[in-house]
py3Dmol code that shows the C-alpha trace and the ligand (Angstrom):
import py3Dmol

protein = """\
ATOM      1  CA  MET A   1      -5.073 -15.580 -20.013  1.00  0.00           C
ATOM      2  CA  THR A   2      -7.728 -16.889 -17.791  1.00  0.00           C
ATOM      3  CA  ILE A   3     -10.261 -14.458 -16.442  1.00  0.00           C
ATOM      4  CA  THR A   4     -11.967 -15.718 -13.243  1.00  0.00           C
ATOM      5  CA  LEU A   5     -15.225 -13.986 -12.477  1.00  0.00           C
ATOM      6  CA  ASN A   6     -16.605 -13.702  -9.038  1.00  0.00           C
ATOM      7  CA  PRO A   7     -19.438 -16.277  -8.410  1.00  0.00           C
ATOM      8  CA  ALA A   8     -22.963 -14.681  -8.758  1.00  0.00           C
ATOM      9  CA  PRO A   9     -24.636 -13.980  -5.473  1.00  0.00           C
ATOM     10  CA  PRO A  10     -27.685 -15.860  -4.564  1.00  0.00           C
ATOM     11  CA  ARG A  11     -30.876 -14.265  -5.895  1.00  0.00           C
ATOM     12  CA  ILE A  12     -34.607 -14.436  -5.659  1.00  0.00           C
ATOM     13  CA  ARG A  13     -37.324 -13.136  -8.049  1.00  0.00           C
ATOM     14  CA  ALA A  14     -38.277  -9.464  -7.271  1.00  0.00           C
ATOM     15  CA  ASP A  15     -41.637  -9.822  -5.510  1.00  0.00           C
ATOM     16  CA  LEU A  16     -43.376  -6.608  -6.546  1.00  0.00           C
ATOM     17  CA  VAL A  17     -46.787  -5.352  -5.558  1.00  0.00           C
ATOM     18  CA  VAL A  18     -48.113  -2.634  -7.912  1.00  0.00           C
ATOM     19  CA  LEU A  19     -50.683  -0.599  -5.976  1.00  0.00           C
ATOM     20  CA  ASP A  20     -50.720   2.370  -8.464  1.00  0.00           C
ATOM     21  CA  ASP A  21     -49.858   2.764 -12.058  1.00  0.00           C
ATOM     22  CA  ARG A  22     -47.134   5.264 -11.159  1.00  0.00           C
ATOM     23  CA  PHE A  23     -45.043   2.373  -9.754  1.00  0.00           C
ATOM     24  CA  ARG A  24     -45.043   0.695 -13.177  1.00  0.00           C
ATOM     25  CA  LYS A  25     -42.765   3.449 -14.450  1.00  0.00           C
ATOM     26  CA  ILE A  26     -40.069   2.124 -12.043  1.00  0.00           C
ATOM     27  CA  ALA A  27     -38.561  -0.872 -13.698  1.00  0.00           C
ATOM     28  CA  GLY A  28     -35.931  -2.974 -12.054  1.00  0.00           C
ATOM     29  CA  ASP A  29     -34.084  -6.289 -12.356  1.00  0.00           C
ATOM     30  CA  GLU A  30     -36.156  -9.524 -12.407  1.00  0.00           C
ATOM     31  CA  TYR A  31     -34.095 -10.530  -9.379  1.00  0.00           C
ATOM     32  CA  VAL A  32     -32.873  -9.141  -6.070  1.00  0.00           C
ATOM     33  CA  GLU A  33     -29.475 -10.362  -5.074  1.00  0.00           C
ATOM     34  CA  CYS A  34     -28.446 -11.446  -1.597  1.00  0.00           C
ATOM     35  CA  LEU A  35     -24.963  -9.893  -1.129  1.00  0.00           C
ATOM     36  CA  TYR A  36     -24.507 -11.138   2.421  1.00  0.00           C
ATOM     37  CA  ASP A  37     -26.292 -13.258   4.990  1.00  0.00           C
ATOM     38  CA  GLY A  38     -24.856 -13.815   8.349  1.00  0.00           C
ATOM     39  CA  GLY A  39     -25.439 -10.809  10.410  1.00  0.00           C
ATOM     40  CA  ARG A  40     -27.710 -10.585  13.551  1.00  0.00           C
ATOM     41  CA  TRP A  41     -29.492  -7.318  13.008  1.00  0.00           C
ATOM     42  CA  LEU A  42     -28.148  -5.272  10.051  1.00  0.00           C
ATOM     43  CA  GLU A  43     -28.575  -1.489   9.749  1.00  0.00           C
ATOM     44  CA  GLY A  44     -27.068   1.553   8.497  1.00  0.00           C
ATOM     45  CA  PRO A  45     -26.097   0.906   4.855  1.00  0.00           C
ATOM     46  CA  ALA A  46     -23.965   3.711   3.427  1.00  0.00           C
ATOM     47  CA  TYR A  47     -22.452   3.555  -0.130  1.00  0.00           C
ATOM     48  CA  ALA A  48     -18.947   5.102  -0.419  1.00  0.00           C
ATOM     49  CA  PRO A  49     -18.277   5.943  -4.060  1.00  0.00           C
ATOM     50  CA  ALA A  50     -14.561   6.593  -3.613  1.00  0.00           C
ATOM     51  CA  TRP A  51     -13.984   3.216  -2.012  1.00  0.00           C
ATOM     52  CA  ARG A  52     -16.633   1.465  -4.198  1.00  0.00           C
ATOM     53  CA  CYS A  53     -18.068  -0.319  -1.180  1.00  0.00           C
ATOM     54  CA  LEU A  54     -21.075  -0.490   1.015  1.00  0.00           C
ATOM     55  CA  ILE A  55     -20.511   0.022   4.752  1.00  0.00           C
ATOM     56  CA  PHE A  56     -23.152  -1.533   7.028  1.00  0.00           C
ATOM     57  CA  SER A  57     -23.686  -2.252  10.704  1.00  0.00           C
ATOM     58  CA  ASP A  58     -24.204  -5.501  12.448  1.00  0.00           C
ATOM     59  CA  ILE A  59     -25.437  -3.903  15.608  1.00  0.00           C
ATOM     60  CA  PRO A  60     -25.793  -6.757  18.166  1.00  0.00           C
ATOM     61  CA  ASN A  61     -22.474  -8.205  16.971  1.00  0.00           C
ATOM     62  CA  ASP A  62     -20.886  -4.779  17.637  1.00  0.00           C
ATOM     63  CA  ARG A  63     -19.189  -4.560  14.191  1.00  0.00           C
ATOM     64  CA  LEU A  64     -19.227  -2.556  11.003  1.00  0.00           C
ATOM     65  CA  LEU A  65     -18.911  -4.628   7.728  1.00  0.00           C
ATOM     66  CA  ARG A  66     -17.868  -3.752   4.268  1.00  0.00           C
ATOM     67  CA  TRP A  67     -19.171  -5.134   1.029  1.00  0.00           C
ATOM     68  CA  ASP A  68     -16.701  -4.640  -1.854  1.00  0.00           C
ATOM     69  CA  GLU A  69     -18.279  -3.839  -5.048  1.00  0.00           C
ATOM     70  CA  VAL A  70     -15.383  -5.010  -7.129  1.00  0.00           C
ATOM     71  CA  SER A  71     -14.719  -8.382  -5.452  1.00  0.00           C
ATOM     72  CA  GLY A  72     -18.164  -8.978  -3.966  1.00  0.00           C
ATOM     73  CA  GLN A  73     -16.408  -9.836  -0.726  1.00  0.00           C
ATOM     74  CA  VAL A  74     -17.692  -8.927   2.751  1.00  0.00           C
ATOM     75  CA  THR A  75     -14.989  -8.221   5.368  1.00  0.00           C
ATOM     76  CA  VAL A  76     -15.011  -6.621   8.790  1.00  0.00           C
ATOM     77  CA  PHE A  77     -14.482  -2.956   8.687  1.00  0.00           C
ATOM     78  CA  ARG A  78     -14.378  -2.159  12.387  1.00  0.00           C
ATOM     79  CA  GLU A  79     -14.791  -4.356  15.479  1.00  0.00           C
ATOM     80  CA  PRO A  80     -15.847  -3.487  18.088  1.00  0.00           C
ATOM     81  CA  SER A  81     -17.766  -0.641  16.456  1.00  0.00           C
ATOM     82  CA  GLY A  82     -19.317   0.966  19.530  1.00  0.00           C
ATOM     83  CA  TYR A  83     -22.604  -0.660  18.435  1.00  0.00           C
ATOM     84  CA  VAL A  84     -22.889   1.707  15.464  1.00  0.00           C
ATOM     85  CA  ASN A  85     -26.337   1.881  13.905  1.00  0.00           C
ATOM     86  CA  GLY A  86     -26.949   4.480  11.116  1.00  0.00           C
ATOM     87  CA  ASN A  87     -24.176   5.546   8.847  1.00  0.00           C
ATOM     88  CA  THR A  88     -23.894   8.130   5.976  1.00  0.00           C
ATOM     89  CA  ILE A  89     -21.012   9.639   3.915  1.00  0.00           C
ATOM     90  CA  ASP A  90     -20.584  13.390   4.110  1.00  0.00           C
ATOM     91  CA  ARG A  91     -20.000  15.655   1.232  1.00  0.00           C
ATOM     92  CA  ALA A  92     -16.289  15.349   1.737  1.00  0.00           C
ATOM     93  CA  GLY A  93     -16.467  11.503   1.541  1.00  0.00           C
ATOM     94  CA  ARG A  94     -16.023  10.834   5.277  1.00  0.00           C
ATOM     95  CA  LEU A  95     -17.982   8.248   7.185  1.00  0.00           C
ATOM     96  CA  ILE A  96     -20.441   9.605   9.721  1.00  0.00           C
ATOM     97  CA  SER A  97     -21.836   7.054  12.230  1.00  0.00           C
ATOM     98  CA  CYS A  98     -24.316   6.832  15.050  1.00  0.00           C
ATOM     99  CA  SER A  99     -22.721   4.908  17.959  1.00  0.00           C
ATOM    100  CA  GLN A 100     -25.372   3.494  20.242  1.00  0.00           C
ATOM    101  CA  GLY A 101     -22.708   2.168  22.622  1.00  0.00           C
ATOM    102  CA  ASN A 102     -20.914   5.381  23.008  1.00  0.00           C
ATOM    103  CA  ARG A 103     -24.112   7.454  22.702  1.00  0.00           C
ATOM    104  CA  SER A 104     -22.608   9.744  20.223  1.00  0.00           C
ATOM    105  CA  VAL A 105     -22.374  10.722  16.556  1.00  0.00           C
ATOM    106  CA  ILE A 106     -18.861  10.228  15.314  1.00  0.00           C
ATOM    107  CA  ARG A 107     -16.858  11.045  12.095  1.00  0.00           C
ATOM    108  CA  THR A 108     -14.092   8.845  10.816  1.00  0.00           C
ATOM    109  CA  GLU A 109     -11.351  11.144   9.514  1.00  0.00           C
ATOM    110  CA  TYR A 110      -9.082  10.474   6.352  1.00  0.00           C
ATOM    111  CA  ASP A 111      -6.380   9.138   8.719  1.00  0.00           C
ATOM    112  CA  GLY A 112      -8.719   6.639  10.375  1.00  0.00           C
ATOM    113  CA  THR A 113      -8.931   8.664  13.702  1.00  0.00           C
ATOM    114  CA  ARG A 114     -12.462   9.349  15.035  1.00  0.00           C
ATOM    115  CA  THR A 115     -13.961  12.620  16.098  1.00  0.00           C
ATOM    116  CA  VAL A 116     -16.974  12.868  18.331  1.00  0.00           C
ATOM    117  CA  LEU A 117     -19.380  15.342  16.823  1.00  0.00           C
ATOM    118  CA  ALA A 118     -22.111  15.137  19.435  1.00  0.00           C
ATOM    119  CA  SER A 119     -22.513  13.280  22.737  1.00  0.00           C
ATOM    120  CA  HIS A 120     -24.267  15.586  25.148  1.00  0.00           C
ATOM    121  CA  LEU A 121     -27.020  18.108  25.420  1.00  0.00           C
ATOM    122  CA  ASP A 122     -26.669  20.595  28.215  1.00  0.00           C
ATOM    123  CA  GLY A 123     -24.329  18.234  30.169  1.00  0.00           C
ATOM    124  CA  ARG A 124     -26.637  15.188  29.795  1.00  0.00           C
ATOM    125  CA  ARG A 125     -25.800  12.247  27.565  1.00  0.00           C
ATOM    126  CA  LEU A 126     -27.613  11.511  24.406  1.00  0.00           C
ATOM    127  CA  ASN A 127     -29.965   8.449  24.421  1.00  0.00           C
ATOM    128  CA  SER A 128     -28.447   6.478  21.623  1.00  0.00           C
ATOM    129  CA  PRO A 129     -28.187   8.135  18.154  1.00  0.00           C
ATOM    130  CA  ASN A 130     -29.971   5.874  15.565  1.00  0.00           C
ATOM    131  CA  ASP A 131     -29.773   7.412  12.141  1.00  0.00           C
ATOM    132  CA  VAL A 132     -28.032  10.371  10.442  1.00  0.00           C
ATOM    133  CA  VAL A 133     -28.121  12.526   7.230  1.00  0.00           C
ATOM    134  CA  VAL A 134     -25.918  15.269   6.152  1.00  0.00           C
ATOM    135  CA  HIS A 135     -27.059  18.714   4.602  1.00  0.00           C
ATOM    136  CA  SER A 136     -25.159  20.599   1.859  1.00  0.00           C
ATOM    137  CA  ASP A 137     -24.485  23.529   4.384  1.00  0.00           C
ATOM    138  CA  GLY A 138     -22.259  21.135   6.306  1.00  0.00           C
ATOM    139  CA  SER A 139     -24.741  20.457   9.158  1.00  0.00           C
ATOM    140  CA  ILE A 140     -25.581  16.904  10.303  1.00  0.00           C
ATOM    141  CA  TRP A 141     -29.061  15.914  11.367  1.00  0.00           C
ATOM    142  CA  PHE A 142     -29.821  12.829  13.538  1.00  0.00           C
ATOM    143  CA  THR A 143     -32.451  11.040  15.612  1.00  0.00           C
ATOM    144  CA  ASP A 144     -31.993   9.899  19.156  1.00  0.00           C
ATOM    145  CA  PRO A 145     -34.390   7.200  20.314  1.00  0.00           C
ATOM    146  CA  PRO A 146     -33.346   4.963  23.313  1.00  0.00           C
ATOM    147  CA  TYR A 147     -32.886   1.596  21.528  1.00  0.00           C
ATOM    148  CA  GLY A 148     -29.168   1.340  22.545  1.00  0.00           C
ATOM    149  CA  ILE A 149     -29.877   1.915  26.311  1.00  0.00           C
ATOM    150  CA  THR A 150     -33.185   0.152  26.994  1.00  0.00           C
ATOM    151  CA  SER A 151     -31.263  -3.176  27.139  1.00  0.00           C
ATOM    152  CA  SER A 152     -27.753  -4.353  26.340  1.00  0.00           C
ATOM    153  CA  TYR A 153     -28.799  -6.154  23.172  1.00  0.00           C
ATOM    154  CA  GLU A 154     -27.659  -3.379  20.960  1.00  0.00           C
ATOM    155  CA  GLY A 155     -25.631  -1.125  23.223  1.00  0.00           C
ATOM    156  CA  HIS A 156     -25.317  -0.836  27.035  1.00  0.00           C
ATOM    157  CA  ALA A 157     -28.376  -0.800  29.337  1.00  0.00           C
ATOM    158  CA  ALA A 158     -28.463   2.639  31.078  1.00  0.00           C
ATOM    159  CA  GLU A 159     -30.724   5.354  32.385  1.00  0.00           C
ATOM    160  CA  GLN A 160     -32.019   7.880  29.987  1.00  0.00           C
ATOM    161  CA  GLU A 161     -30.635  11.295  30.912  1.00  0.00           C
ATOM    162  CA  ILE A 162     -32.417  13.433  28.507  1.00  0.00           C
ATOM    163  CA  ASP A 163     -36.149  13.950  28.917  1.00  0.00           C
ATOM    164  CA  GLY A 164     -37.415  12.785  25.573  1.00  0.00           C
ATOM    165  CA  CYS A 165     -36.356  11.480  22.142  1.00  0.00           C
ATOM    166  CA  HIS A 166     -35.525  14.244  19.851  1.00  0.00           C
ATOM    167  CA  VAL A 167     -34.279  15.125  16.439  1.00  0.00           C
ATOM    168  CA  TYR A 168     -31.022  17.148  16.410  1.00  0.00           C
ATOM    169  CA  ARG A 169     -28.893  19.294  14.190  1.00  0.00           C
ATOM    170  CA  ILE A 170     -25.173  19.660  14.455  1.00  0.00           C
ATOM    171  CA  ALA A 171     -24.120  23.019  13.016  1.00  0.00           C
ATOM    172  CA  PRO A 172     -20.888  23.302  11.008  1.00  0.00           C
ATOM    173  CA  ASP A 173     -19.284  24.931  14.004  1.00  0.00           C
ATOM    174  CA  GLY A 174     -20.315  21.966  16.203  1.00  0.00           C
ATOM    175  CA  GLU A 175     -23.255  23.490  18.114  1.00  0.00           C
ATOM    176  CA  LEU A 176     -25.877  20.985  18.884  1.00  0.00           C
ATOM    177  CA  THR A 177     -29.561  22.001  18.924  1.00  0.00           C
ATOM    178  CA  VAL A 178     -32.896  20.202  19.122  1.00  0.00           C
ATOM    179  CA  VAL A 179     -35.005  20.748  15.931  1.00  0.00           C
ATOM    180  CA  ALA A 180     -37.980  18.465  16.842  1.00  0.00           C
ATOM    181  CA  ASP A 181     -38.950  17.538  20.303  1.00  0.00           C
ATOM    182  CA  ASP A 182     -42.434  15.921  19.954  1.00  0.00           C
ATOM    183  CA  PHE A 183     -41.384  12.470  18.815  1.00  0.00           C
ATOM    184  CA  THR A 184     -42.160   9.136  20.548  1.00  0.00           C
ATOM    185  CA  ARG A 185     -39.049   7.403  19.020  1.00  0.00           C
ATOM    186  CA  PRO A 186     -37.650   9.159  15.972  1.00  0.00           C
ATOM    187  CA  ASN A 187     -35.813   6.869  13.654  1.00  0.00           C
ATOM    188  CA  GLY A 188     -35.070   7.007   9.919  1.00  0.00           C
ATOM    189  CA  LEU A 189     -34.785  10.482   8.243  1.00  0.00           C
ATOM    190  CA  ALA A 190     -34.020  11.886   4.843  1.00  0.00           C
ATOM    191  CA  PHE A 191     -33.941  15.218   2.998  1.00  0.00           C
ATOM    192  CA  SER A 192     -35.805  15.856  -0.198  1.00  0.00           C
ATOM    193  CA  ARG A 193     -33.546  16.415  -3.241  1.00  0.00           C
ATOM    194  CA  ASP A 194     -33.610  20.246  -2.866  1.00  0.00           C
ATOM    195  CA  GLU A 195     -33.341  20.026   0.838  1.00  0.00           C
ATOM    196  CA  SER A 196     -36.586  22.022   1.371  1.00  0.00           C
ATOM    197  CA  GLN A 197     -38.211  19.040   3.210  1.00  0.00           C
ATOM    198  CA  LEU A 198     -37.091  16.599   5.807  1.00  0.00           C
ATOM    199  CA  TYR A 199     -38.965  13.248   6.382  1.00  0.00           C
ATOM    200  CA  VAL A 200     -38.629  11.674   9.736  1.00  0.00           C
ATOM    201  CA  VAL A 201     -40.147   8.346  10.869  1.00  0.00           C
ATOM    202  CA  ASP A 202     -41.722   7.998  14.299  1.00  0.00           C
ATOM    203  CA  THR A 203     -41.453   4.165  14.711  1.00  0.00           C
ATOM    204  CA  PRO A 204     -43.967   3.418  17.463  1.00  0.00           C
ATOM    205  CA  ALA A 205     -46.350   5.906  16.016  1.00  0.00           C
ATOM    206  CA  LYS A 206     -46.184   3.924  12.838  1.00  0.00           C
ATOM    207  CA  HIS A 207     -45.870   6.827  10.547  1.00  0.00           C
ATOM    208  CA  ILE A 208     -43.600   9.150   8.628  1.00  0.00           C
ATOM    209  CA  ARG A 209     -43.770  12.999   9.175  1.00  0.00           C
ATOM    210  CA  ARG A 210     -42.732  15.672   6.709  1.00  0.00           C
ATOM    211  CA  PHE A 211     -41.213  19.004   7.760  1.00  0.00           C
ATOM    212  CA  ASP A 212     -40.347  22.062   5.857  1.00  0.00           C
ATOM    213  CA  VAL A 213     -36.667  23.032   6.353  1.00  0.00           C
ATOM    214  CA  GLU A 214     -36.129  26.652   7.015  1.00  0.00           C
ATOM    215  CA  GLY A 215     -32.370  27.248   7.553  1.00  0.00           C
ATOM    216  CA  GLU A 216     -31.541  25.779  10.803  1.00  0.00           C
ATOM    217  CA  LYS A 217     -35.146  25.121  11.828  1.00  0.00           C
ATOM    218  CA  LEU A 218     -38.082  22.855  11.018  1.00  0.00           C
ATOM    219  CA  SER A 219     -41.689  23.773  10.627  1.00  0.00           C
ATOM    220  CA  GLY A 220     -44.787  21.785   9.812  1.00  0.00           C
ATOM    221  CA  GLY A 221     -44.307  18.121  10.632  1.00  0.00           C
ATOM    222  CA  GLU A 222     -47.658  16.765   9.536  1.00  0.00           C
ATOM    223  CA  VAL A 223     -48.077  13.015   9.104  1.00  0.00           C
ATOM    224  CA  PHE A 224     -47.060  12.119   5.556  1.00  0.00           C
ATOM    225  CA  ALA A 225     -47.925   8.448   5.557  1.00  0.00           C
ATOM    226  CA  PRO A 226     -48.947   5.587   7.909  1.00  0.00           C
ATOM    227  CA  CYS A 227     -47.168   2.271   7.984  1.00  0.00           C
ATOM    228  CA  THR A 228     -49.411  -0.691   6.900  1.00  0.00           C
ATOM    229  CA  ALA A 229     -46.856  -3.490   7.558  1.00  0.00           C
ATOM    230  CA  GLY A 230     -45.458  -3.408  11.092  1.00  0.00           C
ATOM    231  CA  MET A 231     -43.364  -0.323  11.758  1.00  0.00           C
ATOM    232  CA  PHE A 232     -41.171   2.062   9.640  1.00  0.00           C
ATOM    233  CA  ASP A 233     -37.349   2.232  10.242  1.00  0.00           C
ATOM    234  CA  GLY A 234     -34.958   3.755   7.671  1.00  0.00           C
ATOM    235  CA  ILE A 235     -36.115   5.816   4.689  1.00  0.00           C
ATOM    236  CA  ARG A 236     -34.501   7.296   1.600  1.00  0.00           C
ATOM    237  CA  LEU A 237     -35.688   9.471  -1.322  1.00  0.00           C
ATOM    238  CA  ASP A 238     -35.040   9.029  -5.006  1.00  0.00           C
ATOM    239  CA  GLY A 239     -34.409  11.750  -7.523  1.00  0.00           C
ATOM    240  CA  ALA A 240     -38.158  12.039  -8.429  1.00  0.00           C
ATOM    241  CA  GLY A 241     -38.985  12.655  -4.809  1.00  0.00           C
ATOM    242  CA  ARG A 242     -40.550   9.264  -4.080  1.00  0.00           C
ATOM    243  CA  ILE A 243     -40.060   7.964  -0.604  1.00  0.00           C
ATOM    244  CA  TRP A 244     -38.602   4.409  -0.079  1.00  0.00           C
ATOM    245  CA  ALA A 245     -39.274   3.095   3.390  1.00  0.00           C
ATOM    246  CA  ALA A 246     -38.183   0.042   5.328  1.00  0.00           C
ATOM    247  CA  THR A 247     -41.088  -2.092   6.783  1.00  0.00           C
ATOM    248  CA  HIS A 248     -41.647  -5.349   8.310  1.00  0.00           C
ATOM    249  CA  GLU A 249     -42.668  -6.962   4.970  1.00  0.00           C
ATOM    250  CA  GLY A 250     -40.082  -5.359   2.592  1.00  0.00           C
ATOM    251  CA  VAL A 251     -39.736  -1.872   0.995  1.00  0.00           C
ATOM    252  CA  HIS A 252     -42.665   0.435   0.486  1.00  0.00           C
ATOM    253  CA  CYS A 253     -42.585   3.137  -2.112  1.00  0.00           C
ATOM    254  CA  PHE A 254     -44.555   6.358  -1.712  1.00  0.00           C
ATOM    255  CA  ASP A 255     -45.328   9.056  -4.220  1.00  0.00           C
ATOM    256  CA  PRO A 256     -44.543  12.605  -2.985  1.00  0.00           C
ATOM    257  CA  ASP A 257     -48.282  13.038  -2.591  1.00  0.00           C
ATOM    258  CA  GLY A 258     -48.265  10.369   0.051  1.00  0.00           C
ATOM    259  CA  THR A 259     -49.805   7.442  -1.877  1.00  0.00           C
ATOM    260  CA  LEU A 260     -48.411   4.135  -1.336  1.00  0.00           C
ATOM    261  CA  ILE A 261     -47.737   3.142  -4.972  1.00  0.00           C
ATOM    262  CA  GLY A 262     -45.855  -0.170  -4.651  1.00  0.00           C
ATOM    263  CA  LYS A 263     -43.895  -2.577  -2.629  1.00  0.00           C
ATOM    264  CA  LEU A 264     -40.853  -4.846  -2.934  1.00  0.00           C
ATOM    265  CA  LEU A 265     -41.535  -7.745  -0.703  1.00  0.00           C
ATOM    266  CA  LEU A 266     -38.614  -9.548   1.128  1.00  0.00           C
ATOM    267  CA  PRO A 267     -38.364 -12.660   3.227  1.00  0.00           C
ATOM    268  CA  ASP A 268     -37.233 -10.744   6.419  1.00  0.00           C
ATOM    269  CA  ILE A 269     -37.975  -7.474   8.347  1.00  0.00           C
ATOM    270  CA  VAL A 270     -36.302  -4.618   6.544  1.00  0.00           C
ATOM    271  CA  SER A 271     -34.356  -2.185   8.721  1.00  0.00           C
ATOM    272  CA  ASN A 272     -32.883   0.360   6.330  1.00  0.00           C
ATOM    273  CA  LEU A 273     -31.865   1.096   2.791  1.00  0.00           C
ATOM    274  CA  THR A 274     -29.806   3.344   0.566  1.00  0.00           C
ATOM    275  CA  PHE A 275     -29.222   4.130  -3.088  1.00  0.00           C
ATOM    276  CA  GLY A 276     -25.668   3.433  -4.273  1.00  0.00           C
ATOM    277  CA  GLY A 277     -23.437   2.333  -7.061  1.00  0.00           C
ATOM    278  CA  PRO A 278     -21.767   4.767  -9.500  1.00  0.00           C
ATOM    279  CA  LYS A 279     -25.160   5.980 -10.795  1.00  0.00           C
ATOM    280  CA  LYS A 280     -27.063   5.753  -7.476  1.00  0.00           C
ATOM    281  CA  ASN A 281     -29.490   3.421  -9.121  1.00  0.00           C
ATOM    282  CA  ARG A 282     -28.838   0.315  -7.083  1.00  0.00           C
ATOM    283  CA  LEU A 283     -30.921   0.036  -3.994  1.00  0.00           C
ATOM    284  CA  PHE A 284     -29.093  -1.575  -1.022  1.00  0.00           C
ATOM    285  CA  ILE A 285     -31.344  -3.071   1.598  1.00  0.00           C
ATOM    286  CA  THR A 286     -30.548  -4.291   5.120  1.00  0.00           C
ATOM    287  CA  ALA A 287     -33.063  -6.955   6.199  1.00  0.00           C
ATOM    288  CA  THR A 288     -32.521  -8.610   9.602  1.00  0.00           C
ATOM    289  CA  THR A 289     -29.483 -10.940   8.795  1.00  0.00           C
ATOM    290  CA  SER A 290     -28.974 -10.152   5.215  1.00  0.00           C
ATOM    291  CA  VAL A 291     -28.123  -7.460   2.696  1.00  0.00           C
ATOM    292  CA  TRP A 292     -30.017  -7.270  -0.650  1.00  0.00           C
ATOM    293  CA  SER A 293     -29.358  -5.259  -3.818  1.00  0.00           C
ATOM    294  CA  TRP A 294     -31.813  -4.405  -6.556  1.00  0.00           C
ATOM    295  CA  LEU A 295     -30.773  -2.549  -9.628  1.00  0.00           C
ATOM    296  CA  LEU A 296     -33.647  -0.266 -10.903  1.00  0.00           C
ATOM    297  CA  THR A 297     -34.379   2.645 -13.180  1.00  0.00           C
ATOM    298  CA  ALA A 298     -34.958   5.128 -10.247  1.00  0.00           C
ATOM    299  CA  ASN A 299     -31.831   7.003  -9.017  1.00  0.00           C
ATOM    300  CA  GLY A 300     -31.122   8.106  -5.462  1.00  0.00           C
ATOM    301  CA  ALA A 301     -31.676  11.752  -4.549  1.00  0.00           C
TER     302      ALA A 301
END
"""
ligand_1 = """\
1
MG
Mg -33.049 2.934 12.432
"""
view = py3Dmol.view(width=600, height=400)
view.addModel(protein, "pdb")
view.setStyle({"model": 0}, {"cartoon": {"style": "trace"}})
view.addModel(ligand_1, "xyz")
view.setStyle({"model": 1}, {"stick": {}})
view.zoomTo()
view.show()
């Protein structure tokens, strides 16, 4: 019997910058692998354990792509996608997506049909939902900057109907509320492991803010860390509470005390990242036209 293995993906040496000894505890492969290159502006990586695949968005090309962990193949998952940006998998294994084109947050059901979870606030259309996370209480939290309506590059150019770019919560019963209304353009967001804190990027302000989560509400919101390489986009936390953030030079890693402890430099602007694989110890990174993976000793939250 002949066993044919998949060809190894192209790789580059992991270009690490250690700024603090605490980053040395995080060991990873010598190489980061390029799983795909051929998108236009990739975003929204979400690892689906049940399907053993990574779903990600190619926003200007109006499609969702799927990298299969078993075969290594990348195929089209949905086209047109409605200019989907951020994705996540909810506690029941369903795909939750931010559609910039339809200005809504949608859920893909088990039978493939789609349910709109949020599209309007008080009768006015949302701007263009950007990134989304789920809470264990069944609520869904997302950000709503205007990147999908300021031009037709990654959505449909249109007037902004809501006065501002807010952070929202969709309650389990579907009720939509504003949880933060003092952002310029909120973008990536992530809960801490115990869900007591929510981190939210304000992209033009070039920083991450940290809130305390009190049931359905947020308090605090102080600046957690500034961006020292362009602007932040997506963020994720690992199980030790470290914050991993997409920047223009690669991935920055912050200790929970706010110290930038290290970097993984990459050739292109990084838009977003997520932990995946069966052990959540594989960091998937979307960077402009490509998707990278780095196996490391830290595990996702
Ligand atoms: Mg984003």
